[in-house]
C-alpha positions in Angstrom: -8.5 4.7 -26.4 -11.8 3.7 -27.9 -14.9 5.9 -27.6 -18.4 4.8 -26.6 -21.1 7.2 -27.9 -18.5 10.0 -28.2 -17.2 9.5 -24.6 -13.7 8.3 -24.0 -13.4 5.2 -21.8 -10.5 6.8 -19.9 -12.8 9.7 -18.9 -15.5 7.2 -17.7 -13.1 5.2 -15.6 -11.0 8.2 -14.6 -7.8 6.1 -15.0 -5.5 8.8 -13.7 -7.4 9.1 -10.4 -7.7 5.3 -10.2 -3.9 4.9 -10.4 -3.5 7.4 -7.6 -6.0 5.7 -5.4 -4.5 2.3 -6.0 -1.0 3.6 -5.0 -2.5 5.2 -1.9 -4.4 2.1 -0.9 -1.3 -0.2 -1.4 0.8 2.3 0.6 -1.7 2.4 3.5 -1.9 -1.4 3.5 1.9 -1.6 3.6 2.1 0.8 6.5 -0.6 -0.8 8.5 0.7 -4.4 7.9 4.3 -3.6 8.8 3.4 -1.4 11.9 1.2 -4.4 13.1 4.1 -6.8 12.5 6.6 -4.6 14.3 4.2 -4.1 17.2 3.5 -7.8 17.5 7.2 -8.6 17.5 7.8 -6.1 20.3 5.1 -7.8 22.3 6.8 -11.2 21.7 4.1 -12.7 19.6 4.2 -14.3 16.2 1.7 -16.0 13.9 0.7 -19.5 15.0 2.3 -22.3 12.9 4.9 -19.9 11.4 8.6 -20.7 11.8 11.5 -18.4 11.2 12.6 -15.2 12.8 11.4 -11.6 12.5 13.4 -9.6 10.0 13.3 -6.1 11.4 15.3 -4.6 8.5 12.8 -5.8 6.0 9.9 -4.7 8.0 11.3 -1.2 8.5 12.3 -0.9 4.8 8.8 -1.9 3.7 7.3 0.5 6.2 9.4 3.3 4.7 8.4 2.4 1.2 4.7 2.3 2.3 5.0 5.7 3.8 6.5 7.2 0.6 3.7 5.6 -1.4 1.1 6.9 1.0 2.5 10.4 1.0 2.7 10.4 -2.8 -0.8 9.2 -3.2 -2.2 11.7 -0.7 -0.4 14.6 -2.2 -1.5 13.6 -5.7 -5.2 13.7 -4.7 
Protein backbone atom coordinates (compact mmCIF):
# COMPACT_ATOMS: atom_id res chain seq x y z
CA UNK A 1 0.00 0.00 0.00
CA UNK A 2 1.12 3.55 -0.53
CA UNK A 3 1.88 5.81 2.37
CA UNK A 4 0.75 9.38 2.91
CA UNK A 5 3.03 11.38 5.21
CA UNK A 6 4.31 8.14 6.74
CA UNK A 7 0.79 6.81 7.43
CA UNK A 8 -0.43 3.73 5.63
CA UNK A 9 -3.73 4.14 3.75
CA UNK A 10 -4.95 0.77 5.07
CA UNK A 11 -4.57 2.14 8.61
CA UNK A 12 -6.51 5.29 7.78
CA UNK A 13 -9.40 3.42 6.18
CA UNK A 14 -9.14 0.44 8.56
CA UNK A 15 -9.85 -1.93 5.70
CA UNK A 16 -10.04 -5.05 7.89
CA UNK A 17 -12.77 -3.50 10.02
CA UNK A 18 -14.52 -2.15 6.93
CA UNK A 19 -14.75 -5.62 5.40
CA UNK A 20 -16.26 -7.02 8.60
CA UNK A 21 -18.82 -4.22 8.77
CA UNK A 22 -19.77 -4.71 5.12
CA UNK A 23 -20.34 -8.45 5.62
CA UNK A 24 -22.37 -7.70 8.75
CA UNK A 25 -24.49 -5.09 6.94
CA UNK A 26 -25.17 -7.35 3.95
CA UNK A 27 -26.05 -10.24 6.27
CA UNK A 28 -28.48 -8.13 8.27
CA UNK A 29 -30.08 -6.83 5.06
CA UNK A 30 -30.49 -10.39 3.76
CA UNK A 31 -32.08 -11.52 7.02
CA UNK A 32 -34.43 -8.55 7.20
CA UNK A 33 -35.48 -8.76 3.55
CA UNK A 34 -36.16 -12.48 3.57
CA UNK A 35 -37.99 -12.42 6.90
CA UNK A 36 -40.17 -9.65 5.50
CA UNK A 37 -40.82 -11.60 2.28
CA UNK A 38 -41.70 -14.78 4.19
CA UNK A 39 -43.95 -12.83 6.56
CA UNK A 40 -45.77 -11.11 3.68
CA UNK A 41 -46.23 -14.44 1.90
CA UNK A 42 -47.81 -15.97 4.99
CA UNK A 43 -50.19 -13.01 5.15
CA UNK A 44 -51.16 -13.66 1.52
CA UNK A 45 -49.67 -10.45 0.15
CA UNK A 46 -47.26 -9.88 -2.71
CA UNK A 47 -45.81 -6.77 -4.34
CA UNK A 48 -48.14 -4.91 -6.68
CA UNK A 49 -47.48 -5.49 -10.34
CA UNK A 50 -45.31 -8.53 -9.71
CA UNK A 51 -46.13 -11.84 -11.28
CA UNK A 52 -44.85 -15.27 -10.40
CA UNK A 53 -44.98 -17.35 -7.32
CA UNK A 54 -43.21 -17.19 -3.99
CA UNK A 55 -40.19 -19.49 -3.89
CA UNK A 56 -40.02 -20.57 -0.26
CA UNK A 57 -36.90 -22.70 -0.67
CA UNK A 58 -34.96 -19.76 -2.06
CA UNK A 59 -36.18 -17.41 0.66
CA UNK A 60 -35.24 -19.81 3.46
CA UNK A 61 -31.85 -20.56 1.84
CA UNK A 62 -31.01 -16.85 1.57
CA UNK A 63 -32.24 -16.34 5.13
CA UNK A 64 -29.82 -19.02 6.33
CA UNK A 65 -26.94 -17.49 4.36
CA UNK A 66 -27.78 -14.08 5.79
CA UNK A 67 -27.81 -15.49 9.32
CA UNK A 68 -24.39 -17.06 8.81
CA UNK A 69 -23.01 -13.79 7.44
CA UNK A 70 -24.54 -11.83 10.32
CA UNK A 71 -23.13 -14.17 12.93
CA UNK A 72 -19.70 -14.16 11.30
CA UNK A 73 -19.67 -10.35 11.15
CA UNK A 74 -20.87 -9.96 14.74
CA UNK A 75 -18.32 -12.43 16.11
CA UNK A 76 -15.54 -10.78 14.11
CA UNK A 77 -16.19 -7.37 15.62
